[in-house]
N, C-alpha and C positions, 0 to 999 in steps of 0.2 A: 665709672666713674664719681667723684661727687661733683655734687649741686655748686655752678659756681656759684651764688648769691654764699650758701655753706660756706666755701672757701677760702673768700672773700674776707666771711668774717675769724676763718682760724687764721690769714697773714695780718688781718687787723691787733688782733688780739697777739700775735707774735711779735713786730712790731714793738707794741706796749711796754714789751720787757724791757729792764733797763739797760743801759747801756751793756755795762761792763759781762752784763748775760749776751746779748746777741753778741759780743765782742767772741765771745766763750764759742758759741753756739757756728759761729764765724769762721773758729779755727786760731780763736785763745790768744788775741792780742787784734791793737790798733793798726788801721794801715795806715803807712806814714812815703809819703811820695813825695817826690818834689819840695818838701818843705811844706806838705798840708798834710794835714789827716782826716780822713775821709770818716760821713758823716755815720754811726757804728746799724743805722736803718738802712742805707744804700749797702753798708760796708756785709752784713746780711744777705742782702737779697741776690749783691754776686755770689756767693755765696751758692747761695741757691742755685742758683743761672749758672755754672760750673759742670749743672747736671743734665745740663739740656743740651738740644745738638747745637752749635753754634750756629749762628744767621748765616755766615759764610757757606753753610754746607745745605742750604735749602732753598729752592728755588724759591723767583719774586712772587709769588701766591701762596707759594707755603710759608712764607715769611711775612705775609701780609695779616696770612690769617692765625701764624704764630704769634705776631705784635699785636694784634689785636685784641685778643685773648690774654695774651700779659699784663699788657696796659690796663684793661677795661679792670683788673683785679687794685689799679695802684689810684682810678678816676677821682676826685671830690667830685662832690654833688655840686649841679647845679646854684648857683647863688642865689639868695631867695629875692624878688623883687627886680629878676631879669626876663624877658620875655623872649622866645626864643622862634624865628620865622626861618622855614626852609623853601628856599625859590633857586628856580634857576637865572644862572649868569648869562651873557653870552662871552663861550671862551674863544681862539684863537677861530676855532673849524668846527662851529656849534658850540648849543647851549650844555653850559657845566654845573653841577649843582652846588649851590651857597647854604649857609645859613647866617643872618641876623637876629644880632642881643639888642636888646636894649635897656636898660633900664626907668627904671621906677620912675622917677627922677631926672631923666636926663637934660643934660644942661642944652638949652637950646640955642649956646654956641659954639658947643663943643664941637668941632669937625667926625669926620666918620674915620674911621681905623680900619682899614682892609688888611685880614690878617690872612697866613701862608701857614698851612703847619710843617711842620719835621719829617723825616723821612728820609733824607738821601734822593729824593728824589725816585724813588721806588717803594713805599708800604708807607700809609699813615690815608688818616682822612679824615671828612670832618669831626668825628668820636675823637680821635685824639687830641685835639685843642678842646675841646668842650668847658671843659671843666674853668678854663685859665680865657678862656673867651670870654666868661660870665665875669671871670674877679676882673677883668678885662672892664670890660660895661658898666659894673658895681661902680669900682674904684676910681678910674677917673670920666664915671658920667658921663659917657659917651656911647650914641651906637657902634657894631664893631662886625663889620662882616667878613665873615671864615670865608674862603674860595675852595675848594676843592680843581683844581688840578690834576690833571694828567698824570699817569707814572709811567716810568720805565720799567721793563727793556719794551712795552710793547708801543710807547711812545718816547720816546727817545730826548732829550737836549736840541733843538730850545723849546717845546711839547708846552713843557708845563711854566715856562719861564712867558711864552709869548701867552699864554692861559693865562698871566697873571697880570702882564701888561694891559687884554683886551676888558678883562674884568677889570682893573684901577680905572681904565679907561673911562666906563660904561659907568662906574659908583662916579666919577667922578662929573657926570651931566647927572647923572641922579641923585645926589645927594637927599634933597630936601623929603626923597620919599622913604627918608630912614628920620629926617626930622633933623638935619645936620644944617649948618648953613652954603648955600650955595659956590661949589666950586673949589670945598674945603674941607681936605681928607688927610691921612695919617697912612704910611704905612706901617706896615709889620711881621715877623717871623720870626719861626724858631730853627735855628740849623738848617739845612735846605731855605727853608722859607726866608731867613734873613738873608742869604746868600739869595734868593729873589728880591727882597727888600728891598736889597742893595744895589742891587744892578739897577731894578727898578727907578732908583736917584736919579744914579749916573743916567740910564735913558731916557731920561723925562729931561733933563740939561745939555743932551748932544741934539734932541729934537727941538729942542727950544718951547715943549711944553713946562707948565709949572714946575717948581718943586714941591713935590708933600710938604707939610706945616709940622709933619716929624718924620726920626725912621725908626723905628724901636728894633732892632738885632739882638735878639738871642740865642748865647751860644751857635753865630754863624758861620756858616765854613764857607769861608776866603779867596780859599787859597788850595786850590787842587795840584797847581806844579811843581808845589818845591813840600821837604817836612822839614819840622824845623824840629825842636828839641820835647816841644811834650809829645810830638806824635810819638819818641822813644819812650818817655819817661812813661804814659799812660797807654803805652800800644795796648797792655792789656786792659784797661778797664773797662767799667761796665756800666752804661748800658751798649756803650761807645769804644768800639778796638780799632787800631789798625787796621787791620782781617778784614772790619766791617764796612770802613771806609771806603776799602780799596775795592769791595764787593759793590759798594755803593755804583760809585764812580764806574764800575767796571759795567753797568747797565745801564747805569744814565746817560755815558758819551758812550758815540759813533765812535769806531775803527780813523776815521780821519778829522776829527775832534779835536781843536788843542791844548791842553790842560788851561794854557799861558792866555788864551780867545780870557777877553778883562768881563766876557758874558758868561765865564767858567765863574771866573776866578775875580775878582770887581774889587782887589787888590791891585791887582796889576795895569790898575787905567791910571793915566799918567800925570791924572791933575786931578784932584778929588775937592780942586774950590767950588763953590758957592752953591752946593750940597746941601738940603736942608740937615737942619737940627738933629744930631741923633744921638739915641739912648744907648750905647752898645753894654750889653750883660754877657759874662762867660763863666762855666760851673768850671771848679778847681781841679775835678779831677776830670781831663776830658780831654783825648788827644789835640782838637781842635783851641786851645785854651791860651796858645802863644799865638795862636792870627787872629783872632778875635782881640788883643789888649794891641797889638799890632796894625789892625785894619782901625783902632780909638785913634790911635798915635800919629797915626797917620791925615786920620779927619781931620786931628786937632790941630797940628800940624798943619796944616791948609788954609786954617783957617774960620772951619766949618765947628761950630759947636757943638761940644761935647761931652755926655753925663758920662764915665766907665765907672761899671762894677761887676769886680768878679766874687759867687759866693763859692770861698777856698774847700766849703766840705763838701761840696755840692757835686753832682756826675753827670753828665751831657741829658740832656731829656728830661731835666726835673721839671719842665711843669704839666708832665702826664702827670706825677705822683703824690699831686695833693692829697688825696685824701690818702695815702698810708707811708709819709713821710711829717712831721710837722715844719724844717724848714726848709721845706721844701713850698709850702701849705705859703710860710713865711715870707720866703722869700719873692714869689711871685704877689704877693698883697705889696710889696715893697716897693717892686718894678708897677706894680699898676699907681701904685700911687705918682714913682716919675713919668707918670705917662700922663697924668693927670696934668700935675707941671709944666712938662713937655707941650702939651696943647695949650694950654692959657701962656705958651711965650715965656717959660722960667726958666728957657736951658741957656743955661751963659758960657 
């Protein structure tokens, strides 16, 4: 087997080929679905993935290992001028790993951003969002706390969510440790992490606790109880397909869990008013794109300040592809810029 470093160099060289050649190597023509055209580099990666075992055919342990190996090939480098500290924070049933990212020019008035990684509640870890958390810290000039919550099926719903709630409350009491103003923090996450972030804001409202300064929801899973049109249009998308989403939920939920529970499907909460200002980001080639857009629309209808943006040519999980796909890197930096505006209260 080739050295992973060599494989990454080869892959980067291939992905640097002109788009027409990449499309030729991927089947000959552009992928056009639902009024969108897929980025040629994502198309090339998707074509290659078709020769690999589907995640839905693997055990959770096997899927974690395969995902970690594959994503390591796509990851960007940590931003210069960002320091990283490994630590543990209190979870719901004991300490869990975390990483703190702090830029050299951190704004002393910027809230702490607590972040939850993607992975359907089954895969993913602190490495999954390592490069992106560095981009957030650098561009938004804030400290970022990335939390490694427990995963299913070893720890089914609501274990991961409860870990995020516990970590959030600890972080709220310890913002000064990260150079942030006392008690001021934001919440963010992508995919399942976006699910956790949305639910956390709702849970704070229910319990009468302060809202986050901002909620950052990147291609969030907010409705596991129904299928929108994008679940059909992008059913076979890479890297998240409808089958993989079903596989995730089969591991994450227990047999007695109700998919319509707002702690699983936050879009089904009866009242979204009074929640924190939100940045909602979706990817075009993603079974979840419709539900992310719908949640942004409902938040706005409830009077919540919202910025919504869809990156039409990108696919689910693009925050982990900053080292392989230039458009993903650009998108992540744009998102971090929006976060900076949000932390300054400039979300209208």
